[in-house]
C-alpha positions as CSV (number, residue, x, y, z in Angstrom):
1,X,-6.2,-2.0,-7.9
2,X,-6.0,-2.3,-4.1
3,X,-6.1,-0.5,-0.7
4,X,-3.0,0.1,1.4
5,X,-3.5,2.0,4.7
6,X,-1.2,2.9,7.6
7,X,-0.9,4.9,10.8
8,X,2.4,5.5,12.5
9,X,2.5,2.1,14.1
10,X,1.5,-0.4,11.4
11,X,0.4,-0.9,7.8
12,X,-2.4,-3.1,6.4
13,X,-3.1,-4.0,2.8
14,X,-5.6,-6.2,0.9
15,X,-4.4,-9.2,-1.1
16,X,-6.5,-9.1,-4.3
17,X,-4.6,-9.1,-7.6
18,X,-6.1,-9.7,-11.0
19,X,-3.9,-11.3,-13.6
20,X,-3.7,-10.3,-17.3
21,X,-6.1,-13.2,-18.0
22,X,-8.6,-11.8,-15.6
23,X,-8.1,-14.4,-12.8
24,X,-8.3,-13.1,-9.2
25,X,-5.3,-14.4,-7.1
26,X,-4.1,-13.7,-3.6
27,X,-0.8,-11.9,-3.3
28,X,1.2,-10.1,-0.6
29,X,1.5,-6.3,-1.2
30,X,2.8,-5.3,2.3
31,X,6.5,-6.2,3.1
32,X,9.2,-5.3,5.5
33,X,12.6,-4.2,4.3
34,X,15.5,-2.6,6.2
35,X,13.2,-2.0,9.2
36,X,10.6,-0.1,7.1
37,X,7.1,-1.3,6.1
38,X,6.3,-1.0,2.3
39,X,2.9,-1.5,0.6
40,X,2.3,-1.0,-3.1
41,X,-0.5,-0.6,-5.5
42,X,-0.8,-0.7,-9.2
43,X,1.2,-3.2,-11.3
44,X,2.2,-5.9,-8.8
45,X,5.3,-6.7,-10.8
46,X,6.5,-3.1,-10.5
47,X,5.7,-3.2,-6.8
48,X,7.8,-6.4,-6.3
49,X,10.7,-4.7,-8.2
50,X,10.5,-1.7,-5.9
51,X,10.4,-3.9,-2.7
52,X,13.3,-6.0,-3.9
53,X,15.4,-2.9,-4.7
54,X,14.4,-0.9,-1.6
55,X,17.4,1.0,-0.2
56,X,19.3,0.7,-3.5
57,X,17.2,2.2,-6.3
58,X,20.0,3.0,-8.6
59,X,18.9,2.3,-12.2
60,X,15.4,1.2,-11.2
61,X,12.8,2.2,-13.7
62,X,9.0,1.8,-13.0
63,X,5.9,2.4,-15.1
64,X,3.2,4.9,-14.5
65,X,1.0,2.2,-12.9
66,X,2.9,2.2,-9.5
67,X,2.6,3.9,-6.1
68,X,3.9,2.8,-2.8
69,X,3.3,3.7,0.8
70,X,6.3,3.5,3.2
71,X,6.1,3.5,6.9
72,X,9.4,4.2,8.7
73,X,10.6,5.6,12.0
74,X,11.0,8.9,10.2
75,X,7.3,9.0,9.2
76,X,4.9,8.1,6.4
77,X,5.8,8.5,2.8
78,X,4.2,8.0,-0.6
79,X,6.5,7.0,-3.5
80,X,5.8,7.5,-7.2
81,X,7.3,5.9,-10.2
82,X,10.1,8.4,-10.3
83,X,11.1,7.2,-6.8
84,X,10.2,10.6,-5.3
85,X,9.4,10.2,-1.6
86,X,6.8,12.6,-0.3
87,X,6.4,12.8,3.4
88,X,2.9,12.8,4.7
89,X,2.4,15.1,7.7
90,X,-0.7,13.5,9.2
91,X,-1.1,10.5,11.5
92,X,-2.4,8.1,8.8
93,X,-2.7,7.7,5.1
94,X,-3.9,5.4,2.3
95,X,-3.3,4.7,-1.4
96,X,-5.1,2.7,-4.0
97,X,-8.6,2.5,-5.3
98,X,-10.2,2.2,-1.9
99,X,-8.1,4.9,-0.3
100,X,-10.9,7.5,-0.2
101,X,-13.2,5.1,1.7
102,X,-10.3,4.1,4.0
103,X,-9.3,7.7,4.8
104,X,-12.9,8.6,5.5
105,X,-13.2,5.6,7.9
106,X,-10.0,6.6,9.6
107,X,-11.2,10.2,10.0
108,X,-14.2,8.8,11.8
109,X,-12.0,6.9,14.3
110,X,-11.5,3.6,12.6
111,X,-8.2,1.7,12.9
112,X,-6.4,0.8,9.7
113,X,-7.8,-2.8,9.9
114,X,-11.3,-1.5,10.3
115,X,-10.8,1.0,7.5
116,X,-9.6,-1.8,5.2
117,X,-12.7,-3.8,6.0
118,X,-14.8,-0.8,5.1
119,X,-12.9,-0.4,1.8
120,X,-13.4,-4.1,1.1
121,X,-17.2,-3.6,1.4
122,X,-17.3,-0.7,-1.0
123,X,-14.4,-1.0,-3.5
124,X,-14.6,-3.7,-6.1
125,X,-10.8,-3.9,-6.4
126,X,-10.1,-4.5,-2.7
127,X,-10.4,-7.9,-1.1
128,X,-9.2,-11.5,-0.6
129,X,-8.0,-10.9,3.0
130,X,-5.4,-8.7,4.4
131,X,-1.7,-8.5,5.4
132,X,-0.9,-6.6,8.6
133,X,2.7,-5.6,9.4
134,X,4.0,-3.6,12.4
135,X,6.7,-1.1,12.2
């Protein structure tokens, strides 16, 4: 899947994506829209649909294999396939298969970039570089 991590200043995400044919390709999973930073995990096509429709979700339907992390001036939010925004009341958060590793690293004082490097070392589905985007 992936690892997307943010604190209240910036978001970082890995770039690994596996195609239906099993090929590993490099993609961008962290984007900026309307002044907010958005990272997604799960089905990359669903993630791109969400990013492209961000701010105008009317009629958007997503599958179960989707989760997003949104960093805005109003805080950190997770978003599920039903487009429910859940505000996270802590200074950092992570989603994806490497999120537990990343959250542990952050709890020990790591930056989001350092936490992603740690997740890359221990999560098979995290890798191929990173994208960093400031709020």
